[in-house]
ZAMARMI-171877 format. One record per residue (C-alpha): x, y, z; residue number from 1. Coordinates in Angstrom, 1 decimal. Layout:
N
- X	Y	Z	NUM
...
This chain:
723
- -32.5	-29.6	9.5	1
- -28.8	-30.2	9.0	2
- -27.1	-26.9	9.8	3
- -27.6	-27.2	13.5	4
- -25.2	-30.1	13.2	5
- -21.5	-30.3	13.7	6
- -19.6	-30.5	10.4	7
- -16.3	-32.4	9.8	8
- -14.4	-33.0	6.6	9
- -13.5	-36.5	5.6	10
- -11.0	-38.0	3.2	11
- -10.8	-41.3	1.4	12
- -7.0	-41.3	1.9	13
- -5.1	-42.9	4.8	14
- -6.2	-40.4	7.4	15
- -5.6	-41.8	10.9	16
- -7.5	-41.2	14.2	17
- -4.4	-39.5	15.6	18
- -4.3	-37.0	12.8	19
- -8.0	-36.4	13.1	20
- -8.3	-36.0	16.8	21
- -7.3	-32.4	17.4	22
- -9.5	-30.8	14.8	23
- -12.3	-33.3	15.4	24
- -12.5	-32.3	19.1	25
- -12.3	-28.6	18.4	26
- -15.0	-28.7	15.7	27
- -12.7	-27.3	13.1	28
- -12.7	-28.6	9.5	29
- -10.0	-30.8	8.0	30
- -8.7	-30.0	4.6	31
- -9.9	-32.7	2.1	32
- -7.4	-33.7	-0.5	33
- -9.5	-36.1	-2.7	34
- -11.1	-34.0	-5.4	35
- -13.5	-36.8	-6.4	36
- -14.8	-37.2	-2.9	37
- -14.9	-33.5	-2.4	38
- -16.7	-32.6	-5.6	39
- -13.9	-30.1	-6.1	40
- -14.5	-28.5	-2.8	41
- -15.3	-30.1	0.6	42
- -16.7	-33.4	1.8	43
- -18.4	-33.2	5.1	44
- -19.8	-35.4	7.8	45
- -22.7	-33.8	9.6	46
- -23.9	-34.9	13.0	47
- -26.1	-33.6	15.8	48
- -24.4	-32.4	19.0	49
- -25.3	-35.6	20.9	50
- -24.0	-37.7	18.1	51
- -20.8	-35.6	18.0	52
- -20.1	-36.3	21.7	53
- -20.6	-40.1	21.3	54
- -18.5	-40.2	18.2	55
- -15.7	-38.3	19.8	56
- -15.7	-40.6	22.9	57
- -15.5	-43.7	20.7	58
- -12.9	-42.3	18.4	59
- -10.5	-41.4	21.2	60
- -10.7	-45.0	22.5	61
- -9.6	-46.3	19.1	62
- -6.0	-47.1	18.1	63
- -4.4	-43.9	16.9	64
- -3.2	-45.6	13.7	65
- -6.7	-46.8	12.6	66
- -8.1	-45.4	9.3	67
- -10.8	-42.9	10.0	68
- -13.2	-44.1	7.2	69
- -12.9	-47.7	8.5	70
- -13.8	-46.5	12.0	71
- -16.7	-44.4	10.8	72
- -18.2	-47.2	8.6	73
- -18.0	-49.6	11.6	74
- -19.4	-47.0	14.0	75
- -22.4	-46.1	11.9	76
- -23.3	-49.7	10.9	77
- -23.9	-50.5	14.6	78
- -26.2	-47.6	15.4	79
- -29.8	-47.3	14.2	80
- -30.0	-43.7	15.3	81
- -27.5	-42.6	12.6	82
- -28.8	-39.6	10.6	83
- -29.8	-40.5	7.1	84
- -28.7	-37.7	4.6	85
- -27.9	-38.3	1.0	86
- -25.9	-36.1	-1.5	87
- -27.8	-36.0	-4.8	88
- -26.3	-34.7	-8.0	89
- -28.7	-33.0	-10.5	90
- -27.2	-31.2	-13.5	91
- -24.4	-29.1	-12.0	92
- -25.9	-28.8	-8.6	93
- -25.6	-31.0	-5.5	94
- -28.4	-31.2	-2.9	95
- -28.3	-32.4	0.6	96
- -31.5	-34.4	1.3	97
- -32.8	-35.8	4.6	98
- -34.0	-39.2	3.6	99
- -35.0	-40.4	7.0	100
- -38.6	-41.2	5.9	101
- -37.3	-43.7	3.4	102
- -34.8	-45.4	5.7	103
- -36.8	-48.7	5.8	104
- -38.3	-48.4	2.3	105
- -37.2	-49.6	-1.2	106
- -34.9	-47.9	-3.7	107
- -38.0	-47.2	-5.8	108
- -39.7	-45.3	-2.9	109
- -36.4	-43.5	-2.3	110
- -36.3	-42.3	-6.0	111
- -39.9	-41.0	-5.8	112
- -39.0	-39.2	-2.6	113
- -36.0	-37.6	-4.2	114
- -37.9	-36.6	-7.3	115
- -40.5	-34.8	-5.2	116
- -37.8	-33.1	-3.2	117
- -36.0	-31.8	-6.3	118
- -39.2	-30.7	-7.9	119
- -39.9	-28.6	-4.9	120
- -36.4	-27.2	-4.8	121
- -36.2	-26.3	-8.5	122
- -39.9	-25.7	-9.3	123
- -39.6	-28.1	-12.2	124
- -40.4	-31.7	-13.1	125
- -37.4	-33.9	-12.3	126
- -36.6	-37.4	-13.6	127
- -34.9	-40.0	-11.4	128
- -31.7	-38.5	-10.2	129
- -28.3	-40.2	-9.9	130
- -27.5	-40.9	-6.2	131
- -23.8	-40.8	-5.6	132
- -22.2	-42.4	-2.6	133
- -18.5	-42.6	-1.5	134
- -16.8	-45.5	-3.3	135
- -19.2	-45.2	-6.2	136
- -21.6	-47.7	-4.6	137
- -24.5	-48.6	-6.9	138
- -28.1	-49.1	-5.9	139
- -28.9	-52.2	-7.9	140
- -32.6	-53.3	-8.2	141
- -35.3	-50.8	-7.3	142
- -36.9	-53.6	-5.2	143
- -33.9	-53.7	-2.9	144
- -34.3	-52.3	0.6	145
- -32.6	-49.0	1.2	146
- -31.3	-50.1	4.6	147
- -29.4	-53.0	2.9	148
- -28.1	-51.2	-0.1	149
- -26.7	-48.1	1.7	150
- -24.8	-49.8	4.5	151
- -22.4	-48.7	5.7	152
- -22.4	-45.3	4.0	153
- -25.8	-43.9	5.1	154
- -24.3	-41.0	7.0	155
- -21.3	-40.1	4.9	156
- -22.3	-37.0	2.9	157
- -20.6	-35.6	-0.2	158
- -21.8	-32.0	-0.4	159
- -19.8	-28.8	-0.9	160
- -20.8	-25.7	1.2	161
- -20.1	-23.7	-2.0	162
- -22.7	-25.8	-3.9	163
- -25.2	-25.5	-1.0	164
- -24.9	-21.7	-1.1	165
- -25.4	-21.8	-4.8	166
- -28.5	-23.9	-4.6	167
- -30.2	-21.9	-1.9	168
- -29.4	-18.5	-3.5	169
- -32.3	-19.1	-5.8	170
- -34.6	-19.8	-2.9	171
- -33.7	-16.8	-0.8	172
- -36.0	-13.7	-1.0	173
- -34.7	-10.2	-0.8	174
- -32.7	-9.7	2.4	175
- -34.7	-8.4	5.4	176
- -31.4	-6.8	6.6	177
- -27.8	-6.9	5.7	178
- -25.5	-6.3	8.7	179
- -22.1	-5.1	7.7	180
- -18.8	-4.0	9.2	181
- -16.1	-2.4	7.1	182
- -12.7	-4.0	7.3	183
- -9.9	-1.6	6.4	184
- -7.2	-4.2	6.7	185
- -8.2	-6.5	3.8	186
- -10.9	-4.3	2.3	187
- -13.3	-7.2	2.5	188
- -16.5	-6.2	4.4	189
- -17.7	-8.7	6.9	190
- -21.5	-9.2	6.7	191
- -24.3	-11.3	7.9	192
- -27.6	-11.0	5.9	193
- -31.0	-12.3	7.1	194
- -33.3	-13.6	4.4	195
- -36.9	-15.0	4.3	196
- -36.9	-18.3	2.4	197
- -39.3	-19.2	-0.5	198
- -40.2	-22.4	1.4	199
- -41.2	-20.5	4.5	200
- -38.0	-21.0	6.3	201
- -35.5	-18.4	7.7	202
- -32.0	-18.1	6.2	203
- -28.8	-16.6	7.4	204
- -25.8	-15.9	5.0	205
- -22.3	-15.2	6.1	206
- -20.3	-13.2	3.6	207
- -16.7	-11.9	3.2	208
- -16.4	-9.2	0.6	209
- -18.7	-10.2	-2.3	210
- -18.4	-14.0	-1.6	211
- -20.9	-16.0	0.4	212
- -19.0	-18.2	2.8	213
- -21.8	-20.1	4.5	214
- -25.6	-20.3	4.4	215
- -27.8	-21.5	7.2	216
- -31.5	-22.5	6.6	217
- -34.0	-23.2	9.4	218
- -37.6	-24.4	9.4	219
- -40.1	-23.6	12.2	220
- -39.6	-27.1	13.6	221
- -35.8	-26.7	13.6	222
- -36.1	-23.5	15.7	223
- -38.6	-25.2	18.1	224
- -36.0	-28.0	18.7	225
- -33.0	-25.6	18.9	226
- -31.7	-25.0	22.4	227
- -32.2	-21.4	23.5	228
- -29.0	-19.6	24.3	229
- -27.0	-21.8	21.8	230
- -24.6	-20.5	19.1	231
- -25.9	-21.4	15.6	232
- -22.6	-20.9	13.9	233
- -19.4	-18.9	14.0	234
- -17.0	-17.9	11.2	235
- -13.6	-16.5	12.0	236
- -10.1	-16.1	10.4	237
- -7.1	-18.1	11.5	238
- -5.5	-15.2	13.3	239
- -8.7	-14.4	15.2	240
- -8.7	-10.8	14.0	241
- -12.3	-11.0	12.7	242
- -15.3	-13.1	13.4	243
- -19.0	-13.4	12.7	244
- -21.3	-15.3	15.1	245
- -25.0	-15.9	15.3	246
- -26.7	-16.9	18.7	247
- -30.2	-18.2	19.1	248
- -32.8	-17.3	21.7	249
- -36.4	-18.3	22.4	250
- -38.3	-15.4	23.8	251
- -39.6	-16.5	27.3	252
- -43.3	-16.8	27.8	253
- -44.1	-16.3	24.1	254
- -44.7	-19.3	21.9	255
- -42.8	-19.5	18.6	256
- -41.1	-16.1	19.0	257
- -37.4	-16.4	18.4	258
- -34.4	-14.1	18.1	259
- -31.1	-14.2	16.3	260
- -28.3	-12.2	17.9	261
- -25.6	-11.3	15.3	262
- -22.1	-10.4	16.4	263
- -19.7	-9.0	13.8	264
- -16.1	-7.8	14.4	265
- -13.8	-6.8	11.5	266
- -10.1	-6.8	11.7	267
- -10.0	-3.1	12.4	268
- -12.9	-3.0	15.0	269
- -11.9	-2.7	18.6	270
- -15.0	-4.7	19.6	271
- -17.9	-6.4	17.9	272
- -21.1	-4.8	16.7	273
- -24.2	-6.6	17.9	274
- -27.7	-6.7	16.4	275
- -30.8	-8.6	17.5	276
- -33.4	-9.7	15.0	277
- -36.8	-11.2	16.0	278
- -38.8	-13.6	13.9	279
- -41.9	-15.7	14.2	280
- -44.3	-17.7	12.0	281
- -47.1	-15.8	10.3	282
- -50.7	-17.1	10.0	283
- -49.5	-19.4	7.1	284
- -46.7	-20.8	9.1	285
- -44.0	-19.0	7.2	286
- -41.2	-17.6	9.2	287
- -40.9	-13.8	8.9	288
- -38.6	-11.3	10.5	289
- -40.4	-8.7	12.7	290
- -37.8	-6.2	13.9	291
- -34.1	-5.6	14.2	292
- -32.2	-3.3	16.5	293
- -28.6	-2.6	17.0	294
- -27.5	-3.4	20.6	295
- -23.9	-2.4	20.4	296
- -22.4	0.1	17.9	297
- -18.6	0.7	18.4	298
- -18.8	3.7	16.1	299
- -20.9	5.7	18.6	300
- -18.9	4.8	21.8	301
- -18.7	8.0	23.7	302
- -14.9	8.3	23.8	303
- -13.3	11.4	25.2	304
- -13.8	14.2	22.7	305
- -10.6	15.8	21.5	306
- -11.0	19.2	19.8	307
- -8.5	19.2	16.9	308
- -8.9	22.9	16.5	309
- -7.6	23.5	20.0	310
- -5.3	20.5	20.3	311
- -3.3	21.3	17.1	312
- -3.8	25.1	17.1	313
- -5.6	25.1	13.7	314
- -6.3	26.8	11.4	315
- -2.8	28.0	10.6	316
- -1.7	30.0	7.5	317
- 1.6	28.7	6.3	318
- 2.0	31.0	3.3	319
- 0.0	33.7	1.5	320
- 1.1	35.9	-1.5	321
- -0.6	37.9	-4.2	322
- -3.6	40.2	-4.3	323
- -7.2	39.4	-3.6	324
- -10.1	40.4	-5.7	325
- -11.1	44.1	-5.2	326
- -14.6	43.8	-3.9	327
- -15.2	47.6	-3.8	328
- -18.5	48.3	-5.5	329
- -18.1	50.4	-8.7	330
- -19.6	53.9	-8.9	331
- -23.3	54.1	-9.7	332
- -24.1	54.8	-13.4	333
- -25.6	58.2	-14.1	334
- -28.4	59.1	-16.5	335
- -27.8	61.8	-19.0	336
- -29.8	63.9	-21.4	337
- -29.0	64.3	-25.1	338
- -27.3	67.5	-26.2	339
- -26.8	69.1	-29.6	340
- -28.4	71.2	-32.4	341
- -30.3	68.5	-34.3	342
- -34.1	68.5	-33.9	343
- -34.0	64.8	-33.4	344
- -33.9	64.1	-29.7	345
- -32.5	60.9	-28.1	346
- -33.2	59.2	-24.8	347
- -33.0	55.8	-23.2	348
- -35.7	56.1	-20.5	349
- -34.9	55.7	-16.8	350
- -32.8	52.5	-17.3	351
- -30.6	52.4	-20.4	352
- -29.5	48.8	-21.1	353
- -26.1	48.1	-22.3	354
- -25.1	44.5	-23.1	355
- -21.5	43.4	-23.0	356
- -20.3	40.4	-25.1	357
- -16.6	39.4	-25.1	358
- -15.3	37.0	-27.7	359
- -14.6	33.5	-26.4	360
- -11.0	33.4	-27.6	361
- -8.1	35.8	-28.0	362
- -5.9	36.1	-31.0	363
- -2.3	37.3	-30.7	364
- -3.1	38.7	-27.2	365
- -6.2	40.6	-28.2	366
- -9.9	39.9	-28.2	367
- -13.0	41.7	-29.5	368
- -15.6	43.2	-27.1	369
- -19.0	44.2	-28.3	370
- -21.2	46.9	-26.7	371
- -24.9	46.9	-27.5	372
- -27.3	49.8	-26.5	373
- -30.7	48.0	-26.7	374
- -33.3	50.7	-26.2	375
- -32.3	54.0	-27.7	376
- -35.4	56.0	-28.6	377
- -35.2	58.7	-31.4	378
- -37.9	61.5	-31.5	379
- -38.3	63.9	-34.4	380
- -39.5	67.1	-32.8	381
- -40.0	68.9	-36.1	382
- -42.9	68.9	-38.6	383
- -40.8	67.7	-41.5	384
- -39.0	64.6	-42.5	385
- -35.4	64.4	-41.1	386
- -32.8	62.2	-42.7	387
- -30.1	60.8	-40.4	388
- -27.0	60.4	-42.5	389
- -24.7	58.6	-40.0	390
- -24.7	57.2	-36.5	391
- -21.5	56.9	-34.5	392
- -20.6	55.3	-31.2	393
- -17.6	56.0	-28.9	394
- -16.3	55.0	-25.5	395
- -14.3	57.1	-23.0	396
- -10.9	55.6	-22.0	397
- -9.1	55.9	-18.7	398
- -7.6	59.3	-19.7	399
- -11.0	60.8	-20.4	400
- -10.6	60.8	-24.2	401
- -13.3	59.5	-26.5	402
- -12.3	56.6	-28.7	403
- -14.4	55.4	-31.7	404
- -16.0	52.0	-31.8	405
- -15.6	50.0	-35.0	406
- -18.3	48.3	-37.1	407
- -21.2	50.4	-35.7	408
- -24.6	49.2	-36.8	409
- -28.2	50.0	-36.1	410
- -31.2	47.7	-36.1	411
- -34.8	47.3	-35.2	412
- -35.4	45.0	-32.2	413
- -38.0	42.3	-32.1	414
- -39.1	39.6	-29.6	415
- -38.2	36.0	-30.2	416
- -39.8	34.0	-27.4	417
- -38.2	35.4	-24.2	418
- -35.3	36.9	-26.1	419
- -34.8	40.3	-27.7	420
- -33.3	40.1	-31.1	421
- -32.2	42.7	-33.7	422
- -32.3	43.0	-37.5	423
- -29.0	44.7	-38.0	424
- -29.0	47.1	-41.0	425
- -26.4	46.3	-43.6	426
- -24.5	49.0	-45.6	427
- -24.7	52.0	-43.2	428
- -26.1	53.6	-40.1	429
- -28.5	56.0	-41.8	430
- -32.3	56.2	-41.4	431
- -35.2	58.5	-42.0	432
- -37.6	59.9	-39.5	433
- -41.1	61.1	-40.4	434
- -42.4	64.4	-39.0	435
- -43.2	64.2	-35.2	436
- -42.4	60.5	-35.2	437
- -40.6	58.2	-32.7	438
- -38.6	55.1	-33.3	439
- -36.6	52.8	-31.1	440
- -33.3	51.2	-32.4	441
- -30.5	49.1	-31.1	442
- -26.9	50.2	-31.7	443
- -23.9	48.0	-31.6	444
- -20.1	48.7	-31.8	445
- -16.9	46.8	-31.2	446
- -13.4	47.3	-30.0	447
- -10.3	45.2	-29.8	448
- -9.0	44.8	-26.2	449
- -5.6	43.6	-25.1	450
- -5.5	40.5	-22.8	451
- -7.7	37.4	-22.4	452
- -11.5	37.3	-22.4	453
- -13.4	36.0	-19.4	454
- -13.2	32.3	-18.8	455
- -17.0	31.7	-18.6	456
- -20.3	33.1	-19.9	457
- -20.8	35.2	-16.8	458
- -17.3	36.7	-17.0	459
- -17.6	37.5	-20.7	460
- -20.7	39.7	-20.1	461
- -18.7	42.1	-17.9	462
- -16.8	45.3	-18.8	463
- -13.1	44.4	-19.4	464
- -10.9	45.4	-16.5	465
- -8.9	47.8	-18.8	466
- -11.9	50.0	-19.1	467
- -12.9	52.7	-16.5	468
- -16.1	52.2	-14.5	469
- -18.7	53.3	-15.0	470
- -18.2	52.8	-18.7	471
- -19.3	55.8	-20.7	472
- -20.7	55.3	-24.3	473
- -21.6	58.2	-26.5	474
- -24.0	57.8	-29.4	475
- -24.0	60.7	-32.0	476
- -26.4	61.2	-35.0	477
- -25.5	63.4	-38.0	478
- -28.6	64.8	-39.9	479
- -29.1	66.2	-43.4	480
- -28.6	69.7	-42.1	481
- -25.1	68.9	-40.8	482
- -26.4	69.2	-37.3	483
- -25.6	66.6	-34.5	484
- -27.2	65.3	-31.3	485
- -25.3	63.2	-28.8	486
- -26.4	61.0	-25.8	487
- -24.0	59.6	-23.2	488
- -25.0	56.3	-21.6	489
- -23.2	54.9	-18.5	490
- -22.8	51.2	-17.6	491
- -21.3	49.7	-14.4	492
- -20.5	46.0	-13.8	493
- -22.9	44.2	-11.5	494
- -21.5	43.1	-8.1	495
- -18.8	40.5	-8.7	496
- -20.1	36.9	-8.5	497
- -17.3	35.7	-6.2	498
- -18.1	32.9	-3.7	499
- -17.8	34.1	-0.1	500
- -18.2	32.1	3.1	501
- -21.5	33.9	3.9	502
- -22.9	33.3	0.4	503
- -22.0	29.6	0.3	504
- -23.5	29.1	3.8	505
- -26.7	30.6	2.6	506
- -26.7	28.6	-0.6	507
- -25.7	25.2	1.0	508
- -27.9	25.7	4.1	509
- -24.8	24.6	6.1	510
- -22.5	26.2	8.7	511
- -19.0	26.2	7.2	512
- -16.2	25.1	9.5	513
- -13.3	26.4	7.5	514
- -13.0	28.4	4.3	515
- -9.7	28.7	2.3	516
- -9.6	30.8	-0.9	517
- -7.1	32.0	-3.5	518
- -8.0	34.7	-6.0	519
- -6.9	35.4	-9.6	520
- -7.0	39.1	-9.4	521
- -6.7	39.5	-13.2	522
- -9.7	37.4	-14.0	523
- -11.7	38.1	-10.9	524
- -12.0	34.4	-10.2	525
- -11.7	32.5	-7.0	526
- -10.5	29.0	-6.1	527
- -11.9	27.8	-2.7	528
- -11.9	24.9	-0.4	529
- -14.6	24.6	2.3	530
- -15.4	22.1	5.0	531
- -18.6	21.6	7.0	532
- -20.6	18.8	8.7	533
- -23.6	16.9	7.2	534
- -25.0	15.0	10.2	535
- -21.9	13.6	11.7	536
- -20.0	13.2	8.4	537
- -17.3	15.6	7.2	538
- -18.0	17.3	3.8	539
- -15.1	18.7	1.8	540
- -16.1	21.0	-1.0	541
- -13.8	22.3	-3.7	542
- -15.1	25.0	-6.1	543
- -18.4	23.1	-6.7	544
- -17.3	19.5	-6.3	545
- -17.8	17.9	-2.9	546
- -16.8	14.7	-1.1	547
- -18.4	13.2	2.0	548
- -16.2	11.4	4.5	549
- -18.0	9.4	7.1	550
- -16.3	7.8	10.1	551
- -15.6	4.6	8.2	552
- -13.8	6.3	5.4	553
- -11.7	8.3	7.8	554
- -10.8	5.1	9.6	555
- -9.7	3.6	6.3	556
- -7.4	6.6	5.7	557
- -6.0	6.3	9.3	558
- -5.4	2.6	8.9	559
- -3.6	3.1	5.6	560
- -1.4	5.8	7.1	561
- -0.6	3.5	10.1	562
- 0.3	0.7	7.8	563
- 2.6	2.9	5.7	564
- 3.9	4.7	8.8	565
- 3.4	8.1	7.2	566
- 2.2	11.3	8.8	567
- 1.5	13.1	5.6	568
- -0.3	11.9	2.5	569
- -1.3	13.9	-0.7	570
- -4.9	13.1	-1.5	571
- -4.8	12.6	-5.2	572
- -8.5	12.7	-6.0	573
- -8.7	16.2	-4.3	574
- -5.5	17.5	-5.9	575
- -5.8	18.8	-9.5	576
- -4.2	21.2	-11.9	577
- -6.0	23.3	-14.6	578
- -3.7	25.7	-16.3	579
- -2.4	28.2	-13.8	580
- -5.0	27.0	-11.2	581
- -3.8	24.2	-9.0	582
- -4.9	22.7	-5.7	583
- -3.1	20.2	-3.5	584
- -4.7	18.6	-0.4	585
- -2.4	16.8	2.0	586
- -3.8	14.7	4.9	587
- -2.1	15.2	8.3	588
- -1.9	12.3	10.7	589
- -0.7	12.2	14.3	590
- 1.6	9.2	14.8	591
- 1.6	9.6	18.5	592
- -2.2	9.0	18.6	593
- -2.7	5.9	16.5	594
- -2.2	8.0	13.3	595
- -5.3	10.1	14.0	596
- -6.4	12.1	10.9	597
- -6.6	15.5	12.5	598
- -6.2	18.0	9.7	599
- -5.6	19.0	6.0	600
- -2.9	21.1	4.4	601
- -4.6	23.1	1.7	602
- -2.5	24.7	-1.1	603
- -4.3	26.8	-3.7	604
- -2.5	28.6	-6.6	605
- -3.8	30.9	-9.3	606
- -2.0	33.1	-11.9	607
- -1.6	35.9	-9.4	608
- -1.8	34.4	-5.9	609
- -1.0	31.4	-3.7	610
- -2.0	30.3	-0.2	611
- -1.1	27.3	2.0	612
- -3.2	26.8	5.1	613
- -3.7	24.0	7.6	614
- -7.2	23.3	8.8	615
- -8.7	20.7	11.1	616
- -10.9	17.8	9.9	617
- -14.6	18.8	10.7	618
- -15.7	17.1	13.9	619
- -19.1	16.3	15.4	620
- -18.8	17.5	19.0	621
- -20.9	15.2	21.2	622
- -22.1	18.3	23.1	623
- -23.9	19.4	19.9	624
- -25.8	16.1	19.8	625
- -27.0	15.9	23.4	626
- -30.7	15.6	24.0	627
- -32.3	17.0	27.1	628
- -34.2	14.7	29.5	629
- -37.0	16.1	31.7	630
- -39.6	14.7	34.0	631
- -42.7	16.2	35.7	632
- -41.4	14.7	38.9	633
- -38.4	15.8	40.8	634
- -36.6	12.4	40.0	635
- -36.9	9.8	37.3	636
- -39.0	6.9	38.5	637
- -39.3	3.5	36.9	638
- -42.5	3.2	35.0	639
- -43.2	7.0	35.1	640
- -43.4	9.0	31.9	641
- -40.4	11.2	31.0	642
- -39.9	13.6	28.1	643
- -37.0	13.7	25.7	644
- -36.4	17.0	24.1	645
- -34.2	17.1	20.9	646
- -33.0	19.8	18.6	647
- -31.5	17.9	15.5	648
- -29.8	19.4	12.5	649
- -31.5	17.0	10.1	650
- -35.2	16.2	9.3	651
- -36.9	13.7	11.6	652
- -38.4	10.5	10.0	653
- -41.7	9.3	11.2	654
- -40.1	5.9	12.0	655
- -37.1	7.3	13.9	656
- -37.1	6.0	17.5	657
- -35.9	6.8	21.0	658
- -34.3	3.9	22.7	659
- -33.5	3.8	26.4	660
- -30.7	1.4	27.5	661
- -28.0	0.9	30.0	662
- -24.9	3.1	29.7	663
- -22.0	1.3	28.2	664
- -19.1	0.6	30.6	665
- -16.1	-1.7	30.6	666
- -18.1	-4.2	32.6	667
- -21.0	-4.5	30.2	668
- -21.8	-4.2	26.5	669
- -24.1	-1.3	26.9	670
- -26.9	-3.3	25.3	671
- -30.2	-1.5	24.9	672
- -33.3	-2.8	26.6	673
- -35.6	-4.8	24.4	674
- -38.3	-2.2	24.1	675
- -37.9	0.6	21.7	676
- -40.1	3.6	21.8	677
- -41.3	4.6	18.3	678
- -43.1	7.9	17.8	679
- -45.1	8.8	14.8	680
- -44.7	12.5	14.0	681
- -44.4	14.5	10.8	682
- -41.0	15.6	9.8	683
- -39.9	18.5	12.0	684
- -36.7	20.2	12.8	685
- -37.1	20.0	16.5	686
- -39.5	18.3	18.9	687
- -40.1	16.2	21.9	688
- -41.0	12.5	22.7	689
- -42.9	11.3	25.7	690
- -41.7	7.8	26.8	691
- -42.3	5.5	29.7	692
- -39.1	3.5	30.6	693
- -39.4	-0.2	31.3	694
- -38.4	-1.5	34.7	695
- -35.0	0.1	35.5	696
- -32.7	-1.0	38.3	697
- -31.6	1.4	41.0	698
- -27.9	2.1	41.1	699
- -27.4	1.7	37.3	700
- -27.0	4.5	34.8	701
- -29.1	4.6	31.6	702
- -29.0	6.7	28.5	703
- -31.7	7.6	25.9	704
- -30.5	7.4	22.3	705
- -32.1	8.7	19.1	706
- -31.8	6.2	16.3	707
- -32.3	7.2	12.6	708
- -34.7	5.0	10.6	709
- -32.8	5.7	7.3	710
- -29.2	5.0	8.5	711
- -29.9	2.9	11.6	712
- -27.3	5.0	13.3	713
- -27.4	6.8	16.7	714
- -27.4	10.5	15.9	715
- -28.2	12.0	19.3	716
- -28.2	10.9	22.9	717
- -28.8	12.1	26.5	718
- -26.4	12.3	29.4	719
- -26.5	9.3	31.6	720
- -29.4	9.2	34.2	721
- -30.5	6.9	37.0	722
- -33.6	6.3	39.0	723
């Protein structure tokens, strides 16, 4: 295994011991300038920790002006314990190969060894590769001994970390877990991913943004030889604003059970997040990850809760003008009987149906509105055939006068699937009725209306606002004997389909925090902006479109405001304009409190009204997420069962868990105890979990936390308790 070694960059230039000392001692890398040696990236010298100490002691005793490569060549030539790694080029890849088994063999044996190695790596038959050494040293005869040919370069490695990452990417299986922290300063997430390896090893990848910076690969033997409590590797920026570190631990009293503890701190984190992953060999000797738990989560630190609603005295109406939609229900439509001298009677049953259809577009400020009476029944009460010469249709205007409808037609109705259709009669509204017969017809008429039609299908099926309600339609028949019969039918609009807070709460199954609306009183349409919580994330909903802002996104907005030193910022993706309807959402930051995003200024405008109102950002009050802790005994005792009661606002997954750990303080990291208590219940809205704590110490405070299986986040917790 090579990645538990210390890595140093080399150069074939005139690098001196003096120039090399500081970075050599600190373990940092030197920048290599020779592109041939570096293979267009880095050349590295890799040594075990003990070899690093010995090399450092000898280097510091040398003349400061001595060339580094001369010193290394002399140093390694005198030591038989020198590690024997070779850099092997194949196609466009470079492999780092441990050739210790061939140290005392021939070049031919070394070639066979390398062929076998590359065949395993690439799952393909490989011919004799080219072995490249610094200084372009050639092997010569295959009968030569490796130990003679490779002196003094047997430990100088030409391998790029970039190439190593590329080679091992093909050997990594799907990640067991990818641990990530958002970085709002450079927008490059810091991540450490844990992978099983196709060769039965365990791999760790360090990534910044989408790029992989470093890959570590360990075999079972490597982990057995690794010192428990050591740091495997650390990656950090020059300013020390972010870092990623992986520590190694052997679990006491358990053979071949290991743990990686991952620390990640982004530039915008106050402290590092910490996870612990356990791994062990399976029955085939392949290393597999068994479990992972988050020990420290800065996002759930129980900071003092500030109620923005009370702190900033929100919500607050800044401006309101224009009318609201009249929500008064229209009068109930009445049922009438036909009247007149004709022997042909008319009725529409107990529920006359009148369909309204407004044209989609207006022309020169007017649009056509069609009224259809769908189920008018005609009954000839006489014993002779009656001819109906004409059928007319009228509506009553706001003054009470009857006005004729144009293009009146009659037609027989028929069923087409689920829809009722009509065969409209062309060339007149006359029809004959046999003696004592009954027939049902549809009647349609049209009228031009001033104004604009409804903006959607639902609005275009309502009676226009310029008509009285209930709308009265009068159908009149004229028979061959110059007698008439009339029937008045009334129609009222159904309740207005206007979104209200109560309706949306029922529809969304959510409790709305704030609801801002602005009406177009002419069109009976409403713009609205609503906020509510989904779990612990804020949801912003704008007339059907919604946005979910979790704590990470809110932090990014706050960091951007702090960087720009602005207390107000128009949120472009929430601010739109559609004709006379406009909305503008402005973010409000508190510069005195680290540019805290505390509220929104919502401005909505329609053709008839406008409103500007400031509302708070939805908050998850910790009190709403407290779990109750009970015990059958008067006090909580170590090793005695206790019961955790929870009432969560989301479904419970069967793999969710309750974890008991020490309360976080300034003196400790608040790490959870190793044992997590998993319960297997069906999804429920509320419930309880019976757990038995491990050995707890007197005088310390502990807390039980509910961890979501799906998000790996703490979504509820108890108040601190002690034994």
